[in-house]
N, C-alpha and C positions, 0 to 999 in steps of 0.2 A: 381638419378632421385630424384627430387622434387617431391612431393605431394599433393593432393588437399582435401581441406576440403567438407564438405555438400553443401556447396552450391559453389562449384566448384573454390575456390579461391585456390591460391597456398600458400602451407605451409613448410617452411624451415625446414623438415627434412625428411629423407630416410628411416625412419623406421616403419614399415608396422604397426607393431604394437602399437609406437607411435601417429600414425595418428588413429587409429579406438580408442583408447585410449580417445584422442585429442576431436575426434569425440563426443562421449558418454559422456566425462563430460561438453560441449558445449552443447549438447542437454537436459543431467540433470541438466544444470543451468537454461536454457530458458525455460524450462517442469517444475521447481522445483520441481523434485521427480528423485530419484536413487541416489545413493552413490557416491557424487562425487568428495568424498577427494580421493578413493580407484583408480577412475578412472586414478587420474591426479598423483597418485603415481605409476601409475603403465607405463603414460606417460614420468612421467619425469626420471624411472628408465631405461626405454628403451631407451631415448635417453636426457641427462640432460642437452644438450644444446637450446633445441626449449622453443623458447623464450616465443610463445603464448600458450604453458602452464604454465608461471608463470604469465602472465595477467589474464588468468583463476581461477586460485589460487586465485591470489588476488582482485579478484570479488567476489567469493566465503567466501573469512572471511571479506572480506566487510559489505558484506549482513549480516553476522552473528554478527558484532559487532567489531571483531577481528582487529583494525586498524592497532596497530603497524605491526603485522604480516602481515596484508595486503600491508601495502604501501611497506615493505621491499620487497616482493614477487612480486610486481610494480616496482620497481626499479631493480632490479635481470632482469626482462624482457626487459627493457630498454637497458640494458647493455650485454644481448645475442641478441638482436634485431638488434644491430648496424651490426651485418653480415648477414640480413637478407634481405629481398624486401624493398624496401620505404613502401608498405601498411602495411607489419609489424611493420616497425621500428613506422609509426603513430599511429598504434594500443596498442604500448604499450605505447607510450605516453599517448595515454588518459586517459590507467588506473592509469599511475602514478599522473597522473593530479589530477584523481577519489578520489585517496587515502592519497593525501597530502592536502585538506581541497581549492582545487581550482574547484568548482564545474563549477562554471561559465566558466572557459577558458576551462575545458571538454568541455561542451556545445555547445562553438563555435567549438573546434575541431572536434568534433562530425559531426557538421553541415557540415564541410568542408569536413572531411573523406569520407561521405556518399555521395555527392556529386562526389564524386571521384571513390568511392567502395560502391556503392548502395546495393549491400546483403552481408556486411560486419554485419552482423545480430547482433554479440559478439558487436562490438564494437560499435552497435546503442542503443540495449538494456538498457542499463543507463539512455537513453534519452527518454524513453518512459514508461508509467504507471504512476498511480496516485502518487505513490513515488520515479520517476523517477528526473532527472534532470530539466524538464517544471514542473512537477507535484507538486514540493517543491520549486519554485521559487518566490511564493509571487505574482505573477502575477495575477490579475481581468481576464486577457483574455486567460488563461493560456489551457484551453480547446481545445478552436476554432485553439490556436500556436498547441497543442499538435497533431488534426490530419493535419494541412497544413505542418508541419514534415512528417509525413508518407505519405499524400495523390501522392503526385510526386512519391512516391516508389512502389508505388502498384504494375505497371507493370512488374517492375524486379522482384517481388517475386514469383508473378502468385497466383497458391492456396499457399503455403507454410504454412504449420498448425500453428508455431510461429510469421509470420507474421499475419496471418488471426485474429490471438490471439489478437496484439496487436494493430491493426488497429479496429480488431472491441470493443474494449476498449474506444478506442480514440471516435469512433462513438458513444458508448453506452451512454458515458461521457456529449456530446454535443444534447443527446436526440435523437437518430437517433440507440434507441435502438433494433427496428425492424431488420434493416439492420444490424446491430452490433450482434444483436441473430443468422442473419442466414450466417455469416461468422464465425462465433465461431462454432455454431454446425458441418458447414463445417471442421474446425479444428480438434472437436473432432471424428469425424468418422477417422481423422487420426493416431490422438493421443488419445486416449480413457483415457490415465493413465496420460495425461499433466495438474498437478495439477493450474499447471496459466491455463490454457483453462478453466478447469472445475471452476474457481474462477471466470472466467469474465461470461459465462455462467451463474452463481449465479444472477451476478450483472445487468445481460439482463435480467433475472426472475423477480430480484426483481424491478426494474424498468416497469417491467408489472404488478405488484401485481401476480406474479405467484407461491405463496408462498410456497404450496402443492408439486409442483413439485419438487422446492428444495429441501423440506426438504425428499422426497420419492426418491431425487436422489441420496444426500448425504448420508441418511441413507445405502445405500450399497455401496457407493463408496469410502467413508472415511475410514470404520476400516482395509482396505488395503495399506493406506496410512501411511509411518513410522513418530510417532509422531517428530524425526528429524531430517525432510523437514523443510527447512524454510516458507512454507508457510502453517504447520498445523497449528499451531492456530487462524489464519486466516480464512481458508475455515472451520473449526468448530464453529470457532463467526458465520459465515454465518448459517452455520447448526443451534445453538441456534439462531439466528435473526428470522429463517422461523417459529420455532416452537413457538418463540413468538408472529409473525404474524397469527397465526394458535389459537392463544390463550390458546397453550398447556402450560399452565405456568409450571407446576408442575414438568416438564422436562427438564426448561432452565438453572436452577442453577447446577444440578448434572449432566450435560454434561460438561456446562464450567468449573467444578471444576474437573470433569475427564480428560479433553483435554485442556483447555485452561488456566488455573490459575498458575501464580507466581510457584507455587510448582511443576508444574509436565510440562510445558511446556519447550519447548529447542528451540523454536521459537525468532528470533530476537526480544529483549525487547522493542523496539517502538511498537511491534505487540501487546503484552505481556499486556502492560499496556494500551495503546490505546483501544485494543479492550475491553479487560476488564471493565476496566471504564465509554466507552460508553455503552456496552451492561448493567451493573448494574444499570445505568441513568437511559435508556431507559426502563429497565424492571418494575424500581417502577416508569413509567410514565404512562406506562401500567396499573399497578393496583399492581403489586407484592409488597412486603413486604420487607423491606430493609436486606441486609444481613450486619450486622455490622462487622463478619468476614473475609467477602471477602472485605470490603470495607478497614479495617486496613492491610490485608495482599496487599495489592494494595499499599494505601499508604506508605509501609516498603518498597514494590520494587521499587517505586518510587524516595525515598530519597536515597535507593542506587546504585540504575541504573541512574538516572539521579536530581543530586544536583543542576543541575542549567538546565533555561527551554531550549530544542531548538526544530527546527521544526514539529508541532502536539502534540510534546507534551506538548507544551507550552497551546493550545487551551483545555488540557485533564487533565493538572498538576491538577489544583484543589480541581477534583472531588471529588476524594476521600477523604482532609479533610471538602468540603461544606458536604457529608453526616454525616460525623462523628460528625461535629461540631466542628472542631478544627481551632478555629478561630486564634490562632498564627500562624497556616501551610498555613494557606488561605492568610491572608495578607503578609505572605511574600513571596509567591509564586506572590501573585497581585503586590506585590511591585518588585520582582526582572525582572516582565514581565514588568512595567512601562520602570526600566531602560534601557534593551535590547533593549526594542522598541525603547525609544528614541536615542538613541545609535545607531540606525539600523540594531540590530545584528538577529534581526529577519524577514523571509519574511516575514511573514504578517503587522510587524510593532507594530502596538497598540490594533491590532483586536482582540487577544487571551487573553489580559490587561478587552476589555470591555465584552466579553463572562463570563469572571471569573465575573463580578458584574451580569450579567443576572444570571446564575448558582445561584449565591449566593443569589438573590433576588428570586429567584425560590423557593429554599429551605425554604427563609424565610416567603413567599407564598403574596409577596409583588408583587402581578401580573402586576400592572400598571408599576412598575420600570422595568421587563423583558421587558415586549411589547416595551417600551420608550428609553430601552436599545440598545435590538436588529432591531428596525427597520430603524434607520438612518445606522447601516452597514451593514444591508442585502445584500446587493450586491458586497462587498467588503468580506464576507465567505468565498466565493471561496478562497478567499487566503492560507489560515492556509494549504493547503493541500487536499489531499482523495479524496474519490470518492463521489460521490453523496450519495449515503446509509449513509457513513459514516459522512459528513455531516447535514445528518438528525434528528441524536442530535439536532445539534441546530433549525432544522426546529420542530421538537417537543417538544424541552422546548420552544418555542415560540407558537406554538400553542395552549399546555396544559394550558399556561398562559392565553391567550384568551378564552378556556371554562373554564378554573375558576375564569375567572373576566365575566361573563356569556355571554361574545360575540360569545357564538358559533356558527351562522351564518353568522360572521365575517371571522371564523376559517373555514366555509365551502368554503366562499366565496374565500378563498384565494388559497384552494386546489383546486378549480374551473378553477382557471385562470392559472394552470398549464397544457398545453396544450402537452406538451412534455414527460410527464412523471405521470405514477399512479399506485407508488407503495402501500401497503398495510400503513395505522398510525393507529398503535396500542396504544391509549392511552385511560385512565380513563374516564367513563361519556361523551363517542364520538364513535358513530358507523353510 
């Protein structure tokens, strides 16, 4: 007799051990918590022919940047799913597409799949969040697109903690952070150790400017969260950011060095690099001294991990060399961005190249150049991906240029026009 998963969907295994281990592994991935690999090994040992276990394995390998292994596992899942249900066959095909560089086709299949099987949460998950297929699509209206994908599915999920997390996040990112926060707080009551949920709550609080709540919460929550889990770096980044917002500058870099830096973090390279570069840049905007040691570590890490620009890294890639005044690397990265953008190899097109110009101008204290570079692309910055909180890297650079150019009231007016958010803006000479 075939069993069912946590969402009451039939799965092609008759092993209770495999079923339980699979449910544990899926929840661990959806929450970014727990030992996924051990659960999947247990599942596969109990039933080596259970296709969806290999799809789950492909996903966690993909999240960790181990693409050849992820592709191999996804192909194994498709092979085994030939003897499974129609849902499982399509589920496996989704992850085969995602691990073979066919993201747009994968998203199209996910849309079809959830129309037929709305509660196949694990198949839906890659299309969710700011680092998902929609989040990294490069489309200007991607935030509303994310809400539109999830809103029709809400009835099918009820108060499920995972769906409340991803739908709540989508709402936070379109300015509905009060409603999003309520949903995520309900999810945390159900699953208080879900790192994904805790992370989204931090985003909602960030939008509300409640930095002390974030700092106090993560100070108690984070020590029990393993550094081996893939959201570790990013959650500690939020903690560092809350400290920066609160003006507790002396604690920012020690926390970063202990939990986020390339030398210690086991998180995905994209998080380690972009979080680190953004934090160091934003700390300087707030008046902290430059840490050349940390910038040098990030530059070396980027050269080793990202020899060519890719989504989201593209917008952050030049920050270390700009801070270190390595003009050769700045120019090389900028040229690579222009070439990739012109060939339509980057979702955000030429926006990242313009950001490099703005960051470089800021380092050179050419405030008017920062302003005139960023203002024309203001509505397109969303294309780089990431959250509103992450893209405040660009907004705060713009505001810093206004302030240093003697246009403090213009900066205040800019912020006053943002009616759907109220984050703290830690900038030197601005309060």
